[in-house]
Every structure is written in C-alpha cells, then in structure tokens.
SEMARMAR-561757 format. One line per field, with one value per residue (C-alpha): residue number from 1; residue in three letters; chain; y, x, z. Coordinates in steps of 0.02 Angstrom, whole numbers, plus 32768, in hexadecimal, padded with zeros to 4 digits. Example, Ala and Ser with C-alpha at 12.3 -4.5 7.8 and 13.67 -1.06 7.14 Angstrom:
// residues 2
n = [1_2]
res = [ALA_SER]
chain = [A_A]
c2 = [7F1F_7FCB]
c1 = [8267_82AC]
c3 = [8186_8165]
END
This chain:
// residues 394
n = [1_2_3_4_5_6_7_8_9_10_11_12_13_14_15_16_17_18_19_20_21_22_23_24_25_26_27_28_29_30_31_32_33_34_35_36_37_38_39_40_41_42_43_44_45_46_47_48_49_50_51_52_53_54_55_56_57_58_59_60_61_62_63_64_65_66_67_68_69_70_71_72_73_74_75_76_77_78_79_80_81_82_83_84_85_86_87_88_89_90_91_92_93_94_95_96_97_98_99_100_101_102_103_104_105_106_107_108_109_110_111_112_113_114_115_116_117_118_119_120_121_122_123_124_125_126_127_128_129_130_131_132_133_134_135_136_137_138_139_140_141_142_143_144_145_146_147_148_149_150_151_152_153_154_155_156_157_158_159_160_161_162_163_164_165_166_167_168_169_170_171_172_173_174_175_176_177_178_179_180_181_182_183_184_185_186_187_188_189_190_191_192_193_194_195_196_197_198_199_200_201_202_203_204_205_206_207_208_209_210_211_212_213_214_215_216_217_218_219_220_221_222_223_224_225_226_227_228_229_230_231_232_233_234_235_236_237_238_239_240_241_242_243_244_245_246_247_248_249_250_251_252_253_254_255_256_257_258_259_260_261_262_263_264_265_266_267_268_269_270_271_272_273_274_275_276_277_278_279_280_281_282_283_284_285_286_287_288_289_290_291_292_293_294_295_296_297_298_299_300_301_302_303_304_305_306_307_308_309_310_311_312_313_314_315_316_317_318_319_320_321_322_323_324_325_326_327_328_329_330_331_332_333_334_335_336_337_338_339_340_341_342_343_344_345_346_347_348_349_350_351_352_353_354_355_356_357_358_359_360_361_362_363_364_365_366_367_368_369_370_371_372_373_374_375_376_377_378_379_380_381_382_383_384_385_386_387_388_389_390_391_392_393_394]
res = [MET_GLU_LEU_ASN_LYS_LYS_GLN_TYR_LEU_LEU_VAL_VAL_ILE_MET_LEU_PHE_ILE_ILE_THR_LEU_GLY_ASN_ALA_GLN_THR_VAL_ASP_ASP_ILE_ILE_ALA_LYS_HIS_LEU_LYS_ALA_HIS_GLY_ASP_LEU_ASP_LYS_TRP_ASP_LYS_VAL_GLU_SER_MET_LYS_ILE_THR_GLY_ARG_PHE_THR_ALA_PHE_SER_VAL_GLU_ASP_ASP_PHE_TYR_ALA_ILE_LYS_THR_LYS_ASP_GLY_LYS_TYR_TYR_SER_GLU_LEU_GLN_LEU_GLY_LYS_HIS_GLY_VAL_ILE_GLU_ALA_PHE_ASP_GLY_LYS_THR_GLY_TRP_THR_ILE_ASP_PRO_TRP_GLN_ASP_PHE_SER_PHE_PRO_ARG_GLU_LEU_ASN_LYS_ASN_GLU_ARG_ASN_VAL_PHE_ILE_GLN_LYS_ALA_GLU_PHE_PHE_THR_PRO_PHE_TYR_LYS_TYR_LYS_GLU_ASN_GLY_CYS_THR_ALA_GLU_LEU_LEU_GLY_LYS_GLN_VAL_VAL_ASP_GLY_VAL_GLU_VAL_TYR_ALA_ILE_LYS_LEU_GLU_ARG_PRO_ASN_GLY_PHE_VAL_GLU_THR_TRP_TYR_LEU_ASP_ALA_ASP_THR_TYR_LEU_GLU_TYR_LYS_ARG_GLU_SER_ARG_TRP_VAL_ASP_PHE_ALA_TYR_GLY_VAL_PRO_ALA_GLU_THR_TYR_PHE_ASP_ASP_PHE_ARG_ASN_ILE_ASP_GLY_ILE_ILE_ILE_PRO_PHE_PHE_SER_GLU_LYS_THR_PHE_TRP_GLN_ARG_ASN_ARG_ILE_ILE_GLN_ILE_GLU_ASN_ILE_GLU_LEU_ASN_GLY_GLU_PHE_ASP_GLN_ASN_ILE_PHE_VAL_MET_PRO_ARG_SER_ASN_GLN_ILE_GLU_LYS_LEU_ASN_PHE_LEU_ILE_GLY_ASP_TRP_GLY_VAL_ARG_ILE_ASN_MET_TRP_SER_ARG_ARG_ALA_ASN_ARG_TRP_TYR_LYS_ALA_ASP_SER_THR_ASN_SER_LYS_ILE_GLU_TYR_ILE_ALA_THR_ASN_LEU_ILE_GLN_GLU_ASN_ILE_SER_PHE_ILE_ASP_HIS_PHE_VAL_GLN_SER_ASN_ILE_THR_ASN_PHE_SER_PHE_ASN_ALA_SER_SER_GLY_ASN_TYR_PHE_SER_THR_VAL_TYR_SER_GLY_PHE_SER_SER_GLU_PHE_GLN_VAL_PHE_ASN_GLY_ASN_PHE_THR_ASP_SER_THR_PHE_VAL_LEU_GLN_ASN_ILE_ASN_MET_SER_CYS_ASP_SER_SER_ASP_ALA_SER_ILE_GLN_ILE_LYS_ALA_THR_TYR_SER_GLU_ILE_SER_LYS_ASP_SER_PHE_VAL_ILE_ASP_VAL_SER_GLN_SER_ASN_ASP_ASN_GLY_ILE_ASN_TRP_MET_PRO_GLY_PRO_GLN_LEU_VAL_TYR_GLY_ARG_ILE_HIS_LYS]
chain = [A_A_A_A_A_A_A_A_A_A_A_A_A_A_A_A_A_A_A_A_A_A_A_A_A_A_A_A_A_A_A_A_A_A_A_A_A_A_A_A_A_A_A_A_A_A_A_A_A_A_A_A_A_A_A_A_A_A_A_A_A_A_A_A_A_A_A_A_A_A_A_A_A_A_A_A_A_A_A_A_A_A_A_A_A_A_A_A_A_A_A_A_A_A_A_A_A_A_A_A_A_A_A_A_A_A_A_A_A_A_A_A_A_A_A_A_A_A_A_A_A_A_A_A_A_A_A_A_A_A_A_A_A_A_A_A_A_A_A_A_A_A_A_A_A_A_A_A_A_A_A_A_A_A_A_A_A_A_A_A_A_A_A_A_A_A_A_A_A_A_A_A_A_A_A_A_A_A_A_A_A_A_A_A_A_A_A_A_A_A_A_A_A_A_A_A_A_A_A_A_A_A_A_A_A_A_A_A_A_A_A_A_A_A_A_A_A_A_A_A_A_A_A_A_A_A_A_A_A_A_A_A_A_A_A_A_A_A_A_A_A_A_A_A_A_A_A_A_A_A_A_A_A_A_A_A_A_A_A_A_A_A_A_A_A_A_A_A_A_A_A_A_A_A_A_A_A_A_A_A_A_A_A_A_A_A_A_A_A_A_A_A_A_A_A_A_A_A_A_A_A_A_A_A_A_A_A_A_A_A_A_A_A_A_A_A_A_A_A_A_A_A_A_A_A_A_A_A_A_A_A_A_A_A_A_A_A_A_A_A_A_A_A_A_A_A_A_A_A_A_A_A_A_A_A_A_A_A_A_A_A_A_A_A_A_A_A_A_A_A_A_A_A_A_A_A_A_A_A_A_A_A_A_A_A_A_A_A_A_A_A_A_A_A]
c2 = [63E4_6390_631D_633C_62BB_627C_6282_6217_6198_618A_615D_60D3_607B_6079_604E_5FBC_5F7E_5F77_5F0C_5E8D_5E83_5E59_5DE4_5D2C_5CB3_5BEB_5BC2_5C48_5BF9_5B3F_5B63_5BA3_5B1D_5AAB_5AFD_5B00_5A54_5A39_5A21_59E7_5990_592B_58FE_58B8_5843_57E6_5754_5715_5738_56BF_5718_56DB_5725_5727_5723_5767_5732_5716_5741_56C5_56E2_565E_564E_567D_5646_5677_567D_5701_5700_5780_572C_5749_568F_5685_561B_5608_55A5_5601_55EB_5630_5615_5570_552C_552F_5555_5547_55B3_55B0_560F_5613_56B8_5686_560C_55B7_5545_5535_54C9_5513_54BD_5544_5531_546E_5437_53C6_53BF_543E_54B4_5520_55E5_564C_56EE_5762_56F1_56E9_57AA_57A8_5736_57BC_583C_57BD_578E_583D_5860_5908_597C_5952_5A08_599E_599E_59C1_59DF_5943_58D9_593A_5996_5A54_5AC9_5B74_5BF7_5C1B_5CB0_5CF0_5CAC_5C9A_5BD5_5BCC_5C70_5C3E_5C8B_5C21_5C24_5B9E_5B50_5AD6_5A3A_59D0_590A_58BB_5848_58D0_58DF_5998_59D8_5A84_5A99_5B20_5B52_5BBE_5C51_5C86_5BDA_5B90_5AEF_5AA6_5ACB_5A67_5A1A_59E9_5956_58C5_5819_577D_572B_5674_5686_571F_57C9_585E_58FD_5918_5993_5976_59D7_59CC_59FE_59C3_59E4_5991_598C_58E1_58EB_598F_596E_59B0_5947_594E_58CE_58EC_590F_58E3_58C7_58E3_58B0_58A2_5890_581B_5852_57F4_582A_57FB_581E_57E2_57A3_5781_5794_572B_5763_56EB_5648_55A8_555A_54BC_5504_545B_54C6_552A_5499_5451_53B9_530A_52A1_5222_5198_51D4_51D3_511C_5112_5174_50C0_50D5_518F_5177_5139_5086_4FEE_4F84_4ED0_4E7D_4DE7_4D6E_4CC8_4C2A_4BAA_4B39_4B41_4B7D_4C04_4CB3_4CF0_4D96_4DEA_4E94_4F19_4FE1_507A_50CE_516B_517E_5237_52B7_5309_5379_537C_52C5_528E_520E_51D4_5168_5156_50A9_5054_4F95_4EF3_4E5A_4E18_4EDD_4F70_4FA3_5075_5096_514C_5122_51A9_5171_51CF_51CE_51FD_521B_5218_5152_5134_50D5_50E3_5106_50E8_511D_50CF_510A_5085_50B1_5010_5028_50DA_50B7_50D1_5057_5095_5039_5044_4FF5_4FF7_4FBF_4F0F_4F1E_4F32_4F0B_4F8A_4F2E_4F94_4F44_4F96_4FDA_5009_50B4_509E_5064_4FBD_4F4F_4EA4_4ED4_4EEC_4E6B_4E50_4E64_4EAB_4EA9_4F03_4ED2_4F14_4ECB_4E8C_4F5F_4F98_5046_5002_4F8A_4F45_4ECE_4ED3_4E52_4E6F_4DE6_4DCB_4D82_4D54_4D07_4D92_4D7A_4CB4_4C86_4CF1_4CE8_4D32_4DB8_4E26_4E2D_4ED1_4EE3_4F79_4FA1_5053_50A3_5110_519E]
c1 = [694A_6941_68BE_684D_6832_678D_67DA_6876_67F8_67A7_6850_6885_67ED_67D7_688C_6849_67C4_683E_68B1_683D_67F3_6893_68AB_68AA_6870_68A4_6811_6831_68DD_6898_6810_688F_690E_6870_6854_690A_68F4_6883_67CD_677A_66EA_6755_67C9_6721_670E_67B0_67C5_685D_6915_698E_6A46_6AE1_6B79_6C2C_6C6F_6D13_6D5F_6E07_6E56_6DF6_6D5C_6CE2_6C28_6BA8_6AEE_6A6C_69A3_6931_687F_67F7_67EA_6891_68D0_6995_69F9_6A9C_6B43_6BFC_6C8C_6CEA_6DA6_6DCC_6D28_6C72_6BF7_6B44_6ABD_6A15_698D_68C0_6899_68BE_694A_69B0_6A4F_6AF7_6B7E_6C23_6CD4_6D31_6CD7_6D17_6C5A_6C40_6B7B_6AF8_6AF7_6A51_6A7A_6A8B_6A49_6AE6_6ADF_6A15_6A28_6AA6_6A2D_6998_6A01_6A38_697C_6956_6921_696D_6946_690E_68BA_6838_6798_6809_677C_6712_67AD_67C5_6866_6874_68CF_6931_698B_6A26_6A45_6AAD_6B67_6BF4_6C3A_6CB8_6CB8_6BFF_6B66_6AE8_6A57_6A69_69F6_69DD_6987_694D_691A_6891_6919_696D_6A19_6A39_6A6B_6AA2_6A8A_6AC8_6A70_6AB5_6A60_6A62_6A23_69C5_69F7_6A6E_6B2B_6B56_6B19_6B70_6B1B_6B59_6B95_6BDD_6CA3_6C9B_6BFF_6C37_6BE4_6C4B_6C36_6C1F_6C2F_6BC2_6BD7_6B58_6B7B_6B42_6A86_6A3F_698F_6945_6899_6869_68C7_695B_69DC_6A8E_6B0C_6B8A_6BB6_6C4C_6C4B_6CE0_6D09_6D92_6E1A_6D9D_6D55_6CC9_6C93_6BF1_6BDB_6B35_6B3B_6A75_69E9_6938_689A_6812_6872_685B_68B0_68A9_6855_68A5_6956_6930_6916_69B5_69E9_69FA_6A91_6AA7_6AAF_6A0F_69B4_69C8_6951_68B9_686F_6833_67DA_6711_6688_6679_660B_6682_664D_66AD_66D0_6723_6777_672B_67A9_6723_66CA_678A_6731_66FF_665C_65F8_65F5_65D6_65B5_65D2_65FC_668E_66CD_6799_67C9_6849_683F_68EF_696B_69C7_694E_68D3_6854_67C2_6748_66F7_6696_667B_6657_66D1_6697_66A7_6683_6711_670F_67BE_6801_6887_68F9_697A_6A1F_6AB4_6B69_6BD0_6C74_6C65_6C0F_6B72_6AC8_6A82_69D5_69A0_68FC_68A9_6830_679F_6785_6844_6843_68E8_695F_69CF_6A4A_6A62_6AD5_6AEE_6AF1_6AAC_6ADC_6A86_69C7_69E6_69E1_6A22_6A3B_6A62_6A6C_6B02_6B38_6B7B_6C38_6BEF_6C3C_6BB0_6C0A_6BF5_6B43_6AEC_6A54_6A66_69DC_69DD_696F_697E_690F_68DD_686B_687B_6811_67A8_6717_6747_67DE_67F2_6852_68A0_68B9_6938_699A_6A4B_6A6C_6B10_6B76_6B27_6B38_6A7D_6A00_6935_68C3_6859_67CC_67BC_675C_6723_670E_668E_6664_65DA_65AC_6531]
c3 = [15C8_1668_169E_1729_17B7_1751_16A7_16F9_1747_169F_1648_16C5_16CA_15F8_160F_1687_1622_1571_15D2_1623_1570_153B_15C6_15A9_1605_1615_15A3_1541_1509_1529_14A7_1435_144D_1429_139C_1358_1352_12CE_12C7_1366_1314_12C0_1356_13A8_131C_132B_13A5_1383_1339_1309_1303_12A3_12AB_12F4_13A3_13E6_1492_14D3_142E_13D6_1354_132C_12FC_1371_1365_13DD_13DD_1436_144F_147F_1529_1579_1538_1508_14B0_1467_1430_1430_142E_14D8_14B9_1494_14E8_14A7_1501_14F8_1572_1583_15E3_15E7_161F_16CF_16EB_1682_1664_1607_15E1_15F8_15EE_161A_16E8_16C8_16B5_162E_165D_1665_170E_1749_173D_17C3_17F5_17B4_1719_16F9_16F8_166F_1612_1616_15D5_154E_1512_14EB_143E_1444_14DC_1592_156D_150C_1569_1606_1678_164F_1661_1718_1700_1739_16DE_171F_16C7_1700_167A_15EB_15D6_1570_1560_14E7_1499_145F_14C5_151C_1586_161C_1651_16FD_16EB_1773_175E_17B5_17EC_1834_17CB_178C_16E4_16A0_15E7_1568_14E8_144A_145C_13B0_1370_140A_13EC_147A_1474_1522_15B9_166E_16BC_1712_16BD_16E6_16E6_16FB_1757_17CE_17BA_1774_1730_1679_15DC_153A_14AB_1404_1365_12B4_12A7_1220_11E2_11D3_118E_11DA_128D_12D1_1317_1345_12E1_1342_1414_1462_1531_15A6_164F_16B4_163B_15C5_152B_14D3_1426_13C9_1314_12C3_120A_11EC_124D_1226_1275_12B3_1270_12A7_1324_13AF_1450_14B9_149B_1538_15B2_1608_159B_160B_1602_158C_161C_166D_15C9_15C5_1660_15EE_15D7_1693_1677_166B_16BE_16DD_1727_1789_17B2_183A_182C_18D0_189C_1907_192B_1946_1898_184C_17FF_17FF_184C_1834_18D8_18C4_1837_1836_17DC_17D4_1783_1772_173E_1721_17B2_178D_1703_171F_17B2_1798_182C_182B_18B6_18CC_1938_192F_19B0_19AD_1A46_1AAF_1A68_1A04_19E4_1997_1949_18CE_188E_17F2_17C0_1767_17BF_1735_17B2_17C4_1732_177B_179F_1850_1897_1939_1970_1A18_1A71_1AC2_1AFF_1B6B_1B50_1B1E_1A7F_1A15_19AE_18F1_1859_17AE_1706_1671_1631_1576_157F_163D_16B5_1763_1801_18B2_1964_19B6_1A75_1A80_1A53_1995_19BA_1990_19CA_1A78_1A70_1AF7_1A7E_19D9_196D_1892_1833_1776_16F6_166B_15D4_15B4_1529_14FF_1564_15CB_164E_16E3_1776_17EA_189D_18D2_1976_19B6_1A67_1A32_19D5_191D_191C_192D_18F2_1932_18D2_1903_18C2_1813_17E9_1735_16DC_163D_15FC_1626_1571_158F]
END
C-alpha cells in the first residue's frame, strides 16, 4: 500500500517524536549515573572518608592511606617507589613533601597540581552537584571504548580544566576518565580506569583505579573505607620545619618593658613600655612589628626564618628610625637564642659596628632580649636596650 503525502508526513513526525522521546540528555545520563552510585541521601550525610589500601608505582606495591572530606580537603601518605610522599590539600591550595624532587621540606602545589588534587579529593564523581560546584557538562554521544559501549561526557571545571568521562552504557558507572595529571609537577595527559565497585552502607564506590600517563602506571587498590571517622584537622596545614618550631616561644601578644643601662648608676632603668604581636606570616616565617622609645622612637619590623643550606637562623630588621635594613644570623646555644648582624657578604667580622641580640630567660609566658653593640670586632660589648616580654592573656 502506497502512502500519500499526508500519511507519509505523519509517519515521519511520529518517528521523530519516538526518537526524541528515546534520546537521553546529559542530565538524564548524569541522573542515572548518580543513582548507580547508591542512595544520594546517604551520600549527603558523608562528611569524610578514611581510606586504606595498596598503591603501586614503579612496580613497587606498598601501603596507601588517604583522607577525603566533603568540603574538598585531601591528605595522603604513600610510597612512590623508594621514597615516601606526603600530600595535603585544603580545597584551594596545598603542599607536598616529595623527596623525588630533592626537597626534604614541604612545598606549595602549583596550578596543575591543584587541579589534580581537586580530582583526588572527590568522593566518587565530579557530577555529584556539579552545577552547584560551577562545572558544566556536555554529552559527546555514545561511543565504544575497549569493546564497551559508553556515554562520553565532556566536563569543564571552574578552573578551566577539561575532562572527558566515559560512563558504561549498561551500568552508568564510570569506566574511564581522560584528564590532566602531573608527573614531577609538570602537567601531562592521563587516562584513569575504574573497576571493582562495592557497596559501603548503601553507597557504591570503585575500589580499584588504574592511571596511565606517558610511560607510567599507577594503581590504587582500596582495602577499607571508614565513613565519618575522626582525624586530626591539622594534617592539611603545611608543617613547619623543626628549626622554626624552636622559635614558637616568640608567638603571641606581649606587653614589653624597655630598659636602658645607666653607666652612672650601674643599673637598668625603665625607658618605655609598649605592646607587641609576634606571629607566623608564612609557613616558616615569623614577624614582629614593634615601636618603642629608648632615646629616640624605634619602629622595627623583624622577620625570623631558618636557612637550611647554611644551618643558621636568619633575621632581617627594618628600622623605621634609619630607614635601613640589617641582616642577622645566629643559632641556639642550650636555651639561649643569639643573633648577630652581618654584612652582605655574610662575614660578621667585617661589620664596622657589630650588634648582638640575645634571647634568654625563655619560658612559656616571658623572655628577655638583651641588645649589645661592639666597635672592636666583638672584643668588648656595650649594653643597649633590654626588652622584657610578658605574655598578655586574653
């Protein structure tokens, strides 16, 4: 039976409607993907995950430990070949101790690494509340990857990085991800495969992931996941060096009495009193901003740090009185902290006038700084201001 034009048009319209009805939007697929990961109400109640398992790199398998939080924090300890590596991320920035890069101290993450840690911190998928998190998603269509039918979805994060996710067309669970990763802090393309999905208290989590980038291969095999367990929140904070920790006695709000030495009376007398706040302004940098009167107004900004290569403490003092910088180095001797000024060649014996600051009588709530000066290369010292610090309890 031949169809007339009107009947033919009706059939085309019906086929179009059927096709349109069967077509899935990106939101339809993401909704099924999230449903495949279990009860979303239970996901909403997950505040943190404590993960233990095995990590394989450079053909070496060892223990793996990680913590993820709902607000995007991440911490891990792993063995990367012959070196142990510590990583931490607070949701915006982070740090790592990675001896592979010849650094024994913690360093901040670069932009590529921060993007990687955003991925590491996710509980299970970036499509969970992805719009609220500022991401966009675009359906690239149905494809076949390694013989598996998948839905390919392009995900763009707020930081501008783009990933492609491949969701199994039968289970709607993630099969593969193509994203940017890092290798020794350099950005590289990577592929990640997911498997061994398990049910933990009503939520579905992949217990196996394998990542390939360049010629490298990394495998994480999770053995146990603890939901909402307790842990130390300070693990996300970049640790300070052991040497700078010795200067923690400086930190606080202080009342300061300034004494001057009277040669005639052969005793100290009070010249002024003031307040001072000493605090960390960076991970291994302490700063004091203080103003007092000896005979003139002395407004000083003092920084304290430690130079690992020389093994000395360093201090810079900006004098508001002279508008000049002075540089000091020094060390701890028993319970006394001594700093002495140096010239730019770092040879204190060439300094025309030598100044020494001795921190002593150190306790939890007080310490004393004695400043002295020598005009004969340290043979004789004349007393300068003495600053007596007492902690202000609020």
